[in-house]
Structures are given as structure tokens and as C-alpha cells.
N, C-alpha and C positions, 0 to 999 in steps of 0.2 A: 629517668630519661632527661638528658640535657635540655636546657631551655630553648636553644636555637634549633633543635631538631623537631620536625613535625611528624606526627603519626601518619603512617600510610593509610589510605582508605581501605576498608574491607573489600575483598574481591567478591564477596557474596552479595547477591541481589536480594532485596526485600521481596516478600511473596507477591505483593501487589504489582511490582515492576515485572516480576517473572511471568505472571499471568498476562499482563499487558503485552509483553514481548511475544508470548505464545499466540495470543489472539491476533496480534499484528502480523505475525508470520503466516498464520492460516489465512487471514483475510487478504493479505497481499498476494499470496500464491493462488488462492481461489479467484481473485479478481483478475490476475494476469492470465489465468487459464480461460476465464470467460471472455476476456478481450481477444485472446487468440482464436477462440471458437467463433466469436462474432466476426472477426476478420476473415475467417474461412467461408462464412456464409455468402451466398450470392446477394447482390444488391436488390433491394426492394424499393420501388418507387412509392410516391404518395398515394397512388390509387391502388395499392396493394397488388400490383402485378410485378412480374420480373423486370428488372432494369435492362435497358437495351445497351447502355454504354458500359465500358469496363469499370469495375469497382476497385481496381488495384490501388488508386490513391487513398480511398477510404480504408481499404484493408491495411495498407501500410501505416496509416494513422493508428489503427487499433494495435497492430504489432509493435509500433513504436511506444505506445502507451504502456503495453505490457512490459517491454524492455526497460522503460523508465522506472516502473514500479519495482521490478526485480533488482535493478541496479541501485535504487535507493535503499532497498533492504540490505543489499550487499555492503553498501557504504555504512549503514548503521552497524552491521556486524563487525566491520573493520574497526570502526570507532570504539565499539565496546571491547573488542578483544585486545586492542593495543593501547587502551587508556592507561596511561601512567599516573595520571592524577584524577581527581574527582570531576574536574571541569569537562573534559571530553566525554567522560562516561555519562554525566548528567545531560549533556547536550544530545548524545545519542539516544538516551532514554526518552527525552522530551520529543525528539524528532520522530521516534517510533510512535509515541502517543498521539502526536498531531497527525501522522499518516493514517493511523487507525481511526481517528475521529473523522478525517476527511473521507475515508473509504466507507465508514458507517453512515455518514450523512448523505453521500451520493447513493448508496444502496437504499436508504430510507426514502429518499426523494424519488428514485426509480420505482420502488414498490408503490409509493403514494400515487404517482402519476398513472401507473398501470391500474390501480384499484379505482381511481376516480374516472378513468377513461372507460372502464368496464361498467361502472355504475351509470354513466350518462347514456 
């Protein structure tokens, strides 16, 4: 191989990254479905009764969050599929890992808050 030519990066993913992408896809889709389901629920006030005002702004926020999650996953897919060099591919993989870590930490926090509220 001539000195001035660089080897192209392998198109194959390492097993760890493939598992991370799979969990990220599942977590992102599940979270967006949950956000859509919560957006469809009627509003609940602090005294655990039905809300009297319309909840469409709150529902819109949940639907927008779901759309943001799915679009960020689509952006990661585009970065991965069209990566000509290692840099965009690495960026997409780390973006996916960070999104997965954020989703996992939010889910852990929600479960923790529910468990401590039930114990009190």
C-alpha cells in the first residue's frame, strides 16, 4: 500500500457498539411510545381528581418529546449509514450511547421517585 493512502475503516461494528445501538433503539422507541401514551391520558390535578382545564399544551409537549427522540434516532441512523470516514461514525455511536444513558437515568429516577413515594 502506498504511503500517502490511508486504509478505510471497517464497515463492521464491534459487538459492544452493536449491543449499545440495539438497546438504544429499543429504549428510544419504548420511551417515545410511553410519551405518546401519557400525552393521550386526560390531565390529573394535584389532588388526584380530573383536571378541569384542557390538557392539550401538556399533551403537545409529550408528543413533541416523542418526536424529538425519534428524530434524534433517525439522525443517528443517517450519520451511521452515510459515514465515509471514522469521525462521523464515531460521533453517531457516542451520540447513541449518550442518548441511551440519558434515557436510562431518567427511567431510573422515575422508578426511584415512585418507589420512595409508595414507601412514604
